[in-house]
C-alpha positions in Angstrom: 11.6 0.6 10.4 12.3 -1.5 7.4 10.8 1.1 5.0 13.2 3.7 6.3 16.1 1.3 6.2 15.2 0.4 2.6 15.3 4.1 1.7 18.7 4.3 3.3 19.8 1.3 1.3 18.7 2.9 -2.0 20.6 6.1 -1.0 23.5 3.8 -0.1 23.4 2.3 -3.6 23.5 5.7 -5.2 26.4 6.6 -2.9 28.1 3.3 -3.9 27.9 4.2 -7.5 29.5 7.5 -6.9 32.2 6.1 -4.7 32.9 3.4 -7.3 33.5 6.1 -9.9 36.1 7.6 -7.5 37.7 4.3 -6.8 36.5 4.1 -3.2 34.9 1.2 -1.3 31.3 0.6 -2.3 28.4 0.3 0.2 25.6 -2.3 0.2 23.4 -2.7 -2.9 19.8 -1.7 -2.8 17.0 -4.1 -3.0 16.3 -5.2 -6.6 12.6 -5.5 -7.1 11.4 -7.5 -10.1 11.5 -5.9 -13.5 8.3 -5.2 -15.4 4.8 -4.4 -14.4 1.9 -6.3 -12.9 3.7 -7.7 -9.9 2.0 -7.9 -6.5 3.8 -8.6 -3.3 2.1 -11.8 -2.0 4.4 -12.9 0.9 7.1 -11.2 2.8 9.0 -11.0 6.1 11.2 -8.0 6.8 12.5 -9.7 10.0 11.7 -6.6 12.0 10.1 -8.4 14.9 12.2 -9.3 18.0 11.7 -13.0 17.3 11.0 -15.4 14.5 7.3 -15.3 13.5 6.4 -19.0 14.1 3.0 -18.5 12.5 4.9 -18.0 9.2 8.0 -20.2 9.7 9.1 -23.6 11.0 12.7 -24.3 11.9 15.2 -26.6 10.3 15.9 -29.4 12.8 17.6 -32.2 10.8 21.1 -33.7 11.4 23.0 -33.6 8.2 26.6 -33.5 6.9 28.7 -32.0 9.7 26.1 -30.3 11.9 22.8 -30.7 13.7 20.3 -27.8 13.1 18.7 -26.2 16.1 15.8 -23.7 16.4 17.8 -21.9 19.1 20.4 -20.9 16.5 17.9 -18.7 14.6 17.5 -15.2 16.0 16.1 -11.8 15.0 17.5 -8.4 15.9 17.8 -5.1 14.3 15.7 -6.1 11.3 17.9 -9.1 10.5 17.4 -12.8 10.7 20.6 -14.5 11.9 21.4 -18.2 11.5 24.1 -18.6 14.2 26.9 -21.1 13.5 28.5 -22.8 16.4 31.2 -25.2 17.6 28.7 -27.2 19.8 28.2 -30.9 20.4 24.6 -31.8 19.7 22.8 -34.6 17.9 26.0 -36.6 17.5 27.7 -33.7 15.6 30.4 -31.2 16.7 28.8 -28.2 15.1 25.3 -26.7 14.9 23.6 -24.6 12.2 19.9 -23.9 11.5 17.4 -22.3 9.3 13.7 -21.4 8.7 11.1 -22.9 6.3 8.0 -21.0 5.3 4.7 -22.6 6.2 3.1 -20.9 3.2 3.3 -22.9 0.0 4.2 -20.9 -3.1 4.8 -21.5 -6.8 5.4 -19.2 -9.8 6.6 -15.7 -9.2 9.6 -13.7 -8.3 11.5 -14.5 -5.1 14.1 -12.3 -3.5 16.3 -12.1 -0.4 19.2 -9.9 0.7 21.9 -11.9 2.5 25.5 -12.2 3.5 27.4 -15.4 4.3 29.8 -16.0 7.1 33.5 -15.7 7.1 35.4 -19.0 7.6 35.4 -22.3 5.8 33.0 -25.2 6.4 29.5 -23.9 6.0 26.9 -24.3 3.2 24.3 -21.5 3.0 21.3 -21.3 0.7 18.1 -19.6 -0.3 15.9 -22.3 -1.9 12.5 -23.8 -2.6 11.3 -27.3 -1.8 8.6 -29.1 0.1 9.1 -30.0 3.7 9.0 -28.8 7.3 12.7 -28.7 8.1 12.9 -32.1 9.9 14.6 -33.6 6.8 15.7 -32.6 3.3 14.2 -35.9 2.0 10.5 -35.5 2.8 8.0 -37.8 1.2 6.7 -35.0 -1.0 10.2 -33.9 -2.2 9.8 -33.3 -5.9 10.4 -29.7 -7.1 13.6 -27.9 -5.9 14.8 -24.4 -7.0 18.0 -23.1 -5.5 18.3 -19.3 -5.6 21.8 -19.6 -4.3 24.0 -22.3 -2.8 27.3 -21.0 -1.4 30.1 -22.8 0.5 31.9 -20.4 2.8 35.3 -21.9 1.8 34.8 -20.1 -1.6 33.2 -16.8 -0.6 33.1 -15.5 -4.2 31.6 -18.6 -5.8 28.0 -19.8 -5.9 25.6 -21.9 -7.9 21.9 -21.9 -9.0 20.0 -25.1 -9.6 16.6 -26.6 -10.6 15.9 -30.2 -9.7 12.9 -32.5 -10.1 13.2 -35.3 -7.6 11.6 -38.7 -7.7 10.4 -38.8 -4.1 12.5 -38.8 -0.9 15.3 -41.2 -1.8 15.2 -41.5 -5.6 17.3 -39.5 -8.1 15.9 -36.6 -10.0 14.0 -36.7 -13.2 16.1 -33.8 -14.3 18.9 -31.5 -13.0 19.7 -28.1 -14.4 22.4 -25.9 -12.9 24.8 -23.0 -13.4 27.6 -25.0 -12.0 29.8 -23.5 -9.3 31.0 -20.2 -10.7 32.9 -17.1 -9.6 30.5 -14.2 -9.2 33.3 -11.6 -8.9 31.7 -10.5 -5.7 32.6 -11.0 -2.0 29.5 -12.9 -0.8 30.5 -12.2 2.8 29.1 -8.7 2.1 25.4 -7.9 1.5 24.0 -8.9 -1.9 20.5 -9.3 -3.3 19.5 -12.7 -4.8 16.4 -13.1 -6.8 14.9 -15.6 -9.2 11.9 -15.6 -11.5 10.1 -18.9 -11.7 7.6 -19.3 -14.6 5.8 -22.2 -16.2 8.6 -22.5 -18.8 11.8 -21.8 -16.9 13.7 -20.1 -14.1 16.0 -17.1 -14.3 18.4 -16.2 -11.5 19.8 -12.7 -10.5 22.4 -11.3 -8.2 22.0 -7.6 -7.4 19.5 -7.3 -10.3 21.9 -8.7 -12.9 20.9 -12.0 -14.6 23.4 -14.7 -13.9 21.8 -17.9 -15.1 18.6 -19.0 -16.9 17.2 -22.5 -17.7 14.1 -23.9 -19.3 11.9 -26.0 -17.0 8.5 -27.1 -18.4 5.8 -28.9 -16.5 6.0 -31.8 -18.9 9.7 -32.3 -17.9 9.1 -32.5 -14.2 6.8 -31.7 -11.3 5.9 -28.0 -10.6 4.8 -28.3 -7.0 3.9 -25.6 -4.5 7.0 -25.3 -2.3 8.3 -23.7 0.9 11.0 -21.1 1.1 14.1 -22.3 2.9 16.8 -20.0 4.4 19.5 -22.2 5.8 23.1 -22.9 6.7 24.7 -26.2 7.7 28.3 -27.4 8.3 29.2 -29.1 5.1 32.2 -30.1 3.0 35.5 -28.5 4.3 36.1 -28.8 8.0 34.7 -25.7 9.8 37.2 -23.1 10.7 36.9 -23.1 14.5 38.8 -19.8 14.8 35.9 -18.0 13.0 33.2 -19.4 15.3 30.7 -18.5 16.6 29.5 -16.7 13.4 26.3 -16.1 11.5 24.7 -16.0 8.1 22.2 -13.2 7.9 19.1 -12.3 5.9 17.7 -8.8 5.7 14.3 -9.8 4.3 12.6 -12.3 2.0 9.8 -11.4 -0.5 7.7 -13.1 -3.1 5.8 -11.3 -5.9 3.0 -12.9 -8.0 1.9 -11.9 -11.5 0.1 -14.9 -13.0 -2.7 -16.9 -11.4 -3.2 -20.7 -11.7 -6.1 -22.6 -10.3 -5.9 -26.4 -10.3 -8.2 -29.2 -9.2 -5.9 -30.4 -6.5 -3.4 -29.2 -3.9 -2.8 -25.6 -2.8 -3.9 -24.2 -6.2 -7.4 -25.7 -5.8 -8.4 -22.8 -3.6 -10.9 -21.6 -6.2 -12.0 -25.0 -7.7 -15.5 -26.4 -7.3 -17.8 -28.9 -9.0 -21.4 -29.6 -9.6 -22.6 -33.1 -10.6 -20.6 -36.3 -10.4 -16.8 -36.0 -11.0 -14.3 -38.9 -10.5 -10.5 -39.3 -10.6 -9.1 -40.0 -14.0 -6.0 -42.0 -14.8 -5.0 -39.4 -17.4 -2.1 -37.0 -16.6 -2.8 -33.3 -16.2 -0.8 -30.2 -17.2 2.2 -31.0 -14.9 3.7 -34.4 -14.2 1.8 -36.2 -11.5 -1.1 -33.8 -11.7 -4.5 -35.7 -11.4 -7.4 -35.0 -13.6 -11.1 -35.3 -12.8 -13.7 -36.5 -15.3 -17.5 -36.4 -15.7 -19.7 -38.2 -18.2 -23.1 -36.9 -17.3 -24.6 -34.0 -19.3 -24.5 -30.8 -17.3 -21.8 -31.8 -14.9 -19.8 -28.6 -14.3 -16.3 -27.7 -13.0 -15.5 -24.1 -12.1 -12.2 -22.4 -11.4 -12.2 -19.0 -9.8 -8.8 -17.2 -9.3 -8.2 -14.6 -6.6 -6.5 -11.9 -8.8 -4.5 -9.6 -6.6 -4.0 -6.8 -9.1 -6.3 -5.4 -11.8 -5.0 -5.6 -15.3 -5.1 -7.3 -18.6 -4.8 -11.1 -18.5 -5.1 -13.9 -21.1 -7.2 -16.8 -19.7 -6.5 -20.4 -20.6 -8.0 -23.8 -19.8 -6.0 -27.0 -19.9 -7.4 -29.4 -22.5 -6.9 -33.1 -21.7 -7.2 -34.8 -25.1 -8.4 -38.5 -25.2 -9.2 -40.1 -28.6 -11.2 -42.9 -26.8 -13.4 -41.0 -24.3 -12.8 -37.3 -24.5 -15.8 -35.1 -24.8 -16.0 -33.7 -28.3 -18.5 -31.0 -27.3 -17.6 -29.9 -23.8 -18.4 -26.2 -23.2 -15.7 -23.9 -21.8 -17.1 -20.6 -20.4 -15.1 -17.5 -19.4 -17.1 -15.2 -17.2 -15.5 -11.9 -16.4 -17.8 -10.5 -13.7 -21.1 -11.4 -15.4 -20.0 -11.2 -19.0 -19.8 -14.9 -20.1 -18.2 -16.1 -23.4 -18.6 -19.8 -24.2 -16.7 -21.9 -26.7 -16.7 -25.6 -27.6 -13.7 -27.6 -26.3 -13.1 -30.7 -28.4 -11.3 -33.2 -26.2 -11.7 -36.1 -28.7 -9.2 -34.7 -31.2 -5.8 -33.0 -31.2 -3.3 -33.0 -28.3 -3.4 -32.0 -24.7 -2.4 -28.4 -24.0 -3.4 -24.9 -22.9 -6.3 -23.4 -24.9 -6.7 -19.6 -24.9 -10.1 -18.3 -24.0 -9.2 -14.7 -24.8 -7.6 -11.6 -23.3 -9.6 -9.2 -21.2 -9.2 -6.6 -18.5 -9.9 -8.0 -15.0 -10.6 -6.4 -11.7 -8.8 -7.5 -8.6 -10.7 -10.2 -6.6 -12.7 -13.3 -7.4 -15.1 -11.9 -10.0 -13.7 -13.9 -12.9 -14.2 -17.6 -13.5 -13.7 -20.4 -16.0 -16.1 -23.3 -16.1 -16.2 -26.6 -18.1 -19.6 -28.3 -18.7 -19.9 -31.9 -19.9 -22.1 -32.4 -23.0 -22.9 -36.0 -22.0 -21.6 -37.3 -25.4 -18.6 -38.7 -23.7 -16.5 -37.7 -20.7 -15.2 -34.2 -20.0 -11.9 -33.7 -18.2 -11.2 -31.0 -15.6 -7.6 -30.1 -14.6 -6.5 -26.4 -14.5 -6.9 -22.9 -15.7 -4.5 -19.9 -15.7 -4.7 -16.1 -16.1 -1.4 -14.7 -17.5 -0.7 -11.0 -17.2 -0.3 -9.3 -20.6 
């Protein structure tokens, strides 16, 4: 059903262009898939089912600002997810909102949704990334936050895009980058497509495929955690316009595309990490703030990272070098094995600075046939953290 509807949307976009030229009212914009090649759809919900897929989503249930959030307020019908907004006494508040949070944890890639906000003041709606299960917006693992859009319904043409690196549940952020509240020139009560491309070096935000804001954001500045997708709306700021209730904020779909592949030694990205020999936690910092490093001092101890590449193509492989002038291994061996074709080089951790070291560019098949390994020489201690395969 959604495929057919998407074709209708694309036809509608062409019709909209024609009617715009004639000075008529435009229709809804088509979905704006990520530009460039090498993208693979890795997570999506078209909201075609008759109810929320609770194997993929949890519900927002906190009490915050002017509303309590209830699972009962999130419904699906006609291929749309609706967050219903109500004048309803619950949880000590006079209004109720809601939202969904993905159970799947995601990081770099292109995120997109198609949404329209409600009519009537008093509601804050957003499409964003952060850790958590929806019971609070101050979870213990709150660190990385990326806001695809944040819109207050009192200003239905204005929105903002943000990147935050928080210091835990109650502390301030290590950094805050944002577009500031700006006028989009669009009526956000109508359907619009919102996307953002999060990479290791920054985040770029789009509305209807047009870039609206971009900011640098490197791992050395702040944490780059795996996060959940949040689609939410709460009563916030201006008093809700009761005359417009009940109402709803709606989402047509949410999609996530992946192009680069990271394998770490901890967290969700450790899916392809394994060791042989004795490895212990190190006090040294890895490639992103707060990322732990493992070390081994016995000759032959080996760490291996094996990515699950979704799409065949040309990738440049890198290993993170953790430099230590006191106990780094000056003769560690880094091996890139592309399906049985190994290439080995010496990785000198005793000199230089920490950073990504390229192991070369090759063509890779989809799947888990490629790997990077690090073998300790026994001269000192080798340090294992992360590898990445970057699409070229």
